[in-house]
C-alpha positions as CSV (number, residue, x, y, z in Angstrom):
1,M,-101.7,108.2,-43.8
2,H,-99.5,110.1,-46.2
3,V,-100.0,113.9,-46.1
4,I,-98.3,117.0,-47.5
5,D,-98.8,120.4,-45.8
6,S,-98.6,123.8,-47.4
7,H,-99.9,127.3,-46.7
8,T,-101.5,129.8,-49.1
9,G,-101.2,133.3,-47.9
10,G,-100.7,131.9,-44.4
11,E,-103.7,129.6,-44.4
12,P,-102.7,125.9,-44.1
13,T,-103.8,123.1,-46.4
14,R,-103.1,119.4,-45.7
15,V,-103.3,117.2,-48.8
16,I,-104.2,113.6,-47.9
17,V,-102.3,111.7,-50.6
18,N,-103.6,108.3,-49.4
19,G,-105.0,106.6,-46.3
20,G,-108.5,108.1,-46.4
21,P,-111.8,106.2,-46.2
22,D,-113.3,104.3,-49.2
23,L,-116.0,106.6,-50.5
24,G,-116.8,104.5,-53.7
25,G,-116.7,105.9,-57.2
26,G,-119.9,107.9,-57.5
27,P,-120.2,111.6,-58.3
28,L,-118.0,113.7,-56.0
29,S,-121.1,115.4,-54.5
30,E,-122.3,112.0,-53.3
31,R,-118.8,111.1,-52.0
32,A,-118.7,114.4,-50.1
33,T,-122.1,113.6,-48.6
34,L,-120.8,110.2,-47.5
35,L,-117.7,111.7,-45.9
36,S,-119.8,114.3,-44.1
37,R,-122.4,111.8,-42.9
38,D,-120.4,108.6,-42.2
39,H,-116.8,109.7,-41.5
40,R,-117.0,112.7,-39.2
41,D,-114.6,111.1,-36.7
42,F,-112.1,110.5,-39.5
43,Y,-112.0,114.0,-40.8
44,R,-112.0,115.7,-37.4
45,S,-109.1,113.4,-36.3
46,V,-107.0,114.7,-39.2
47,V,-107.7,118.4,-38.6
48,L,-108.0,118.8,-34.8
49,E,-105.1,119.0,-32.4
50,P,-102.7,117.3,-31.7
51,R,-102.3,116.4,-35.4
52,G,-103.7,119.5,-37.0
53,Q,-104.6,123.1,-36.0
54,V,-107.6,125.3,-35.8
55,A,-107.1,127.1,-39.2
56,M,-106.3,124.0,-41.3
57,V,-108.3,122.8,-44.3
58,C,-107.7,119.3,-45.6
59,A,-107.8,118.1,-49.2
60,L,-108.7,114.5,-49.7
61,L,-107.5,113.2,-53.1
62,V,-110.0,110.9,-54.8
63,R,-110.4,109.4,-58.2
64,P,-112.2,111.9,-60.5
65,V,-115.2,110.9,-62.5
66,D,-114.1,113.1,-65.5
67,P,-110.9,111.4,-67.0
68,D,-109.7,114.8,-68.2
69,C,-109.2,115.9,-64.6
70,V,-105.8,115.4,-62.9
71,T,-107.5,114.5,-59.7
72,G,-110.7,114.7,-57.7
73,V,-110.6,116.4,-54.3
74,I,-112.9,116.8,-51.3
75,F,-112.1,119.6,-48.9
76,F,-113.0,119.7,-45.2
77,D,-112.2,121.6,-42.0
78,A,-112.9,120.5,-38.4
79,E,-116.6,121.3,-38.6
80,A,-117.7,120.7,-42.2
81,V,-117.1,119.1,-45.6
82,L,-116.8,122.1,-48.0
83,G,-118.1,122.4,-51.5
84,M,-115.0,124.1,-52.7
85,C,-111.9,125.8,-51.2
86,G,-109.9,128.4,-53.1
87,H,-106.8,128.6,-50.9
88,G,-106.9,124.8,-50.7
89,T,-107.0,124.5,-54.5
90,I,-104.0,126.8,-54.8
91,G,-102.2,124.7,-52.1
92,L,-103.2,121.5,-53.8
93,A,-101.8,122.6,-57.2
94,A,-98.5,123.6,-55.6
95,T,-98.4,120.2,-53.8
96,L,-99.1,118.3,-57.0
97,F,-96.4,120.3,-58.7
98,H,-94.0,119.5,-55.8
99,M,-94.9,115.8,-56.2
100,G,-94.1,115.9,-59.9
101,R,-97.7,114.9,-60.8
102,I,-98.4,118.1,-62.8
103,A,-96.2,120.6,-64.6
104,T,-96.6,124.3,-65.3
105,G,-99.7,125.0,-67.5
106,R,-103.4,124.5,-67.2
107,H,-105.0,121.5,-65.4
108,R,-108.6,120.5,-64.5
109,I,-109.5,119.5,-60.9
110,E,-112.9,117.9,-60.0
111,T,-114.6,119.1,-56.8
112,P,-118.1,118.3,-55.3
113,V,-119.5,121.6,-56.8
114,G,-118.0,121.2,-60.3
115,I,-114.7,121.3,-62.2
116,V,-112.3,124.1,-61.7
117,T,-109.1,124.8,-63.6
118,V,-105.7,125.8,-62.2
119,D,-102.9,127.6,-64.2
120,V,-99.6,126.7,-62.5
121,I,-97.3,129.6,-63.3
122,D,-94.4,128.4,-61.2
123,A,-93.7,126.3,-58.1
124,H,-95.6,128.7,-55.9
125,T,-97.9,130.8,-58.1
126,V,-101.3,129.5,-59.2
127,T,-104.4,131.0,-60.8
128,V,-107.7,129.2,-60.0
129,T,-110.7,129.7,-62.3
130,N,-113.6,128.9,-60.0
131,I,-117.1,127.7,-60.8
132,E,-119.7,130.3,-61.7
133,S,-120.5,132.5,-58.7
134,R,-123.5,134.7,-58.1
135,R,-125.1,137.1,-55.7
136,I,-128.2,135.6,-54.2
137,R,-129.7,138.6,-52.4
138,K,-128.6,142.2,-51.9
139,D,-128.9,144.4,-48.8
140,I,-130.3,141.9,-46.3
141,T,-130.6,143.3,-42.8
142,V,-130.4,140.9,-39.8
143,E,-130.9,141.9,-36.2
144,V,-127.8,140.7,-34.2
145,P,-127.8,140.8,-30.3
146,Q,-125.2,143.3,-29.0
147,L,-124.6,144.6,-32.5
148,G,-128.0,145.7,-33.7
149,P,-128.9,145.7,-37.4
150,V,-126.2,144.4,-39.7
151,T,-126.8,144.7,-43.5
152,G,-125.0,142.6,-46.1
153,D,-125.2,140.6,-49.3
154,L,-125.8,136.9,-49.6
155,A,-123.7,135.3,-52.3
156,Y,-122.3,132.0,-53.5
157,G,-118.8,131.2,-54.6
158,G,-118.6,127.5,-53.9
159,N,-119.7,128.1,-50.3
160,C,-122.4,130.3,-49.0
161,F,-121.4,133.8,-47.7
162,F,-122.8,136.8,-46.0
163,L,-120.7,139.8,-47.0
164,V,-120.8,143.0,-44.9
165,E,-119.2,146.3,-46.0
166,P,-118.1,148.0,-43.9
167,G,-117.9,145.5,-41.1
168,P,-119.4,146.2,-37.7
169,V,-115.9,146.1,-36.1
170,P,-112.9,147.7,-37.8
171,V,-111.1,145.1,-39.9
172,E,-107.7,145.4,-38.3
173,P,-105.4,142.6,-36.9
174,A,-105.7,144.0,-33.3
175,N,-109.4,143.2,-33.5
176,I,-109.3,139.6,-34.6
177,A,-110.9,138.3,-31.4
178,A,-113.7,140.9,-31.6
179,L,-114.2,140.3,-35.3
180,T,-114.5,136.6,-34.6
181,R,-117.1,137.1,-31.9
182,A,-119.1,139.5,-34.1
183,A,-119.0,137.2,-37.2
184,I,-120.2,134.2,-35.1
185,A,-123.0,136.3,-33.7
186,V,-124.0,137.5,-37.3
187,R,-124.0,133.9,-38.6
188,Q,-126.0,132.6,-35.7
189,A,-128.6,135.4,-36.2
190,L,-128.8,134.5,-39.9
191,W,-129.5,130.9,-38.9
192,D,-132.0,131.8,-36.2
193,Q,-133.9,134.1,-38.6
194,G,-133.9,131.5,-41.4
195,I,-131.9,133.6,-43.8
196,G,-129.9,131.4,-46.3
197,G,-129.3,130.5,-49.9
198,D,-131.2,128.6,-52.5
199,D,-132.8,125.2,-51.5
200,G,-132.2,125.8,-47.8
201,M,-128.4,126.4,-48.2
202,Q,-127.1,127.6,-44.9
203,V,-124.7,130.5,-44.6
204,D,-121.4,128.9,-43.5
205,H,-119.0,131.9,-43.9
206,V,-119.2,135.5,-42.9
207,I,-117.0,138.3,-44.4
208,F,-116.4,141.8,-43.0
209,Y,-114.7,144.4,-45.2
210,G,-112.6,147.5,-44.4
211,P,-110.0,149.7,-45.9
212,A,-106.8,148.0,-47.1
213,Q,-103.5,148.7,-45.4
214,D,-101.7,148.6,-48.8
215,P,-102.9,151.6,-50.9
216,T,-102.7,149.5,-54.1
217,A,-105.2,146.9,-52.7
218,H,-109.0,147.2,-53.1
219,S,-110.0,146.3,-49.6
220,R,-109.1,144.2,-46.6
221,N,-111.3,141.3,-45.4
222,F,-111.9,139.2,-42.3
223,V,-113.4,135.8,-43.1
224,L,-115.1,133.5,-40.5
225,C,-115.0,129.8,-41.5
226,P,-117.4,127.1,-40.5
227,D,-115.1,125.9,-37.6
228,D,-115.1,129.5,-36.1
229,A,-111.5,130.1,-37.2
230,Y,-110.6,133.1,-39.3
231,D,-109.1,132.6,-42.7
232,R,-105.5,133.8,-42.8
233,S,-105.7,134.1,-46.6
234,P,-108.2,136.4,-48.4
235,C,-110.4,133.3,-49.0
236,G,-110.8,132.1,-52.6
237,T,-114.5,131.2,-52.5
238,G,-115.2,134.3,-50.5
239,C,-113.4,136.4,-53.2
240,S,-115.5,134.6,-55.8
241,A,-118.7,135.7,-53.9
242,R,-117.2,139.2,-53.6
243,L,-116.6,139.4,-57.4
244,A,-120.2,138.4,-58.0
245,C,-121.4,141.3,-55.9
246,L,-119.0,143.8,-57.3
247,A,-120.0,142.8,-60.8
248,A,-123.7,143.0,-60.0
249,D,-123.2,146.5,-58.6
250,K,-121.1,147.6,-61.6
251,R,-118.3,148.4,-59.3
252,L,-115.7,146.3,-61.1
253,P,-115.6,146.0,-65.0
254,E,-115.2,142.6,-66.6
255,G,-111.5,141.6,-66.9
256,H,-110.3,144.4,-64.6
257,E,-107.9,143.1,-61.9
258,I,-107.9,144.1,-58.2
259,V,-105.9,143.0,-55.2
260,Q,-107.8,141.7,-52.2
261,E,-105.9,141.9,-48.8
262,S,-106.5,139.5,-45.9
263,I,-106.6,140.3,-42.2
264,I,-102.9,139.4,-41.9
265,G,-101.9,141.3,-45.1
266,S,-101.6,138.4,-47.6
267,T,-103.1,139.0,-51.0
268,Y,-104.9,137.5,-54.0
269,R,-105.2,139.1,-57.5
270,L,-108.8,138.9,-58.6
271,S,-110.8,139.4,-61.8
272,W,-113.9,138.0,-63.4
273,R,-115.6,137.2,-66.7
274,R,-119.2,136.7,-67.5
275,G,-120.8,133.3,-66.8
276,V,-123.4,131.5,-68.9
277,Q,-126.0,131.5,-66.1
278,G,-125.9,135.2,-65.3
279,G,-123.2,135.0,-62.7
280,V,-119.4,135.5,-63.0
281,I,-116.5,133.2,-63.6
282,P,-113.9,134.2,-61.0
283,S,-110.1,134.2,-61.4
284,I,-108.0,134.1,-58.3
285,T,-104.2,134.2,-58.2
286,G,-102.2,133.4,-55.1
287,R,-99.0,131.9,-53.8
288,A,-98.6,128.6,-51.9
289,Y,-95.6,127.1,-50.2
290,V,-95.1,123.4,-49.3
291,M,-94.0,123.1,-45.7
292,A,-93.9,119.4,-44.7
293,E,-94.4,115.9,-45.8
294,S,-95.2,113.2,-43.2
295,R,-97.2,110.1,-42.2
296,L,-99.9,110.3,-39.7
297,F,-100.5,107.4,-37.3
298,F,-103.7,106.5,-35.5
299,L,-102.7,104.1,-32.8
300,P,-105.6,102.3,-31.1
301,D,-104.3,103.0,-27.6
302,D,-103.8,106.8,-28.2
303,P,-106.3,108.6,-26.0
304,F,-106.4,111.4,-28.5
305,R,-106.6,109.3,-31.6
306,S,-109.7,111.1,-32.7
307,G,-108.3,114.5,-31.9
308,I,-109.0,116.9,-29.0
309,P,-112.6,118.1,-29.2
310,S,-112.9,121.9,-29.7
């Protein structure tokens, strides 16, 4: 399996150039469902140790349905196939540029939740224009064991998020373990109490907000991903959900740019424009760096061929 690894704001992306399972040629949403339902052992083997690492997201390149797209992509981590991944799209664009498959300028990429565009500014800097994002519900209070009542917004940015400002634990690097425990508890409480998005969409990410370390930044976030790892980047789909909430509350004018800081201090530049269905079209600019190119082997006598279960 041919893979290229990069990181976006510290969060790793592994692009699978070839060697993935045959998912057919249907809509990407159907192919993503096939990957999730029938190939869990495959995608976990690529992400889990010893080949991968806890924070990694993979980007499986597939043939797009729309011929105007430079590629189709299905993102996944160790626990779930994702609808969309912002840091992964930035990493994918930087990887395609590294491979010589795209140049600077604007390109379309097909994902299971729709077509996004990337503006490749240079070898490392990419702006992603995401799908239309929206706030689903405002000021939802959930009772969380050991934490008490926690109030936040439910929003969609390509994945389903519960956003809490301020977080129940100070959003500081020294508190990563405590933040992780708290976010897992909040997500479990949401599941237990049946709180989710439209059509039974389950909350798969939780975000806590606090003051930024950099005075020029808008805020700092801590993002819990489906595999219980924290996002080292500010999280592109999470920033999309955040923009939808800020716009709905009239806290950020259309076209005005802010800087979002991650728990480790990496940043994205964010802005939004009005969508056609009442939501927002997010713009996310970040930087990615290609780190390695390699081939993965899955030897039949390897006792950890399918990865080390987490």
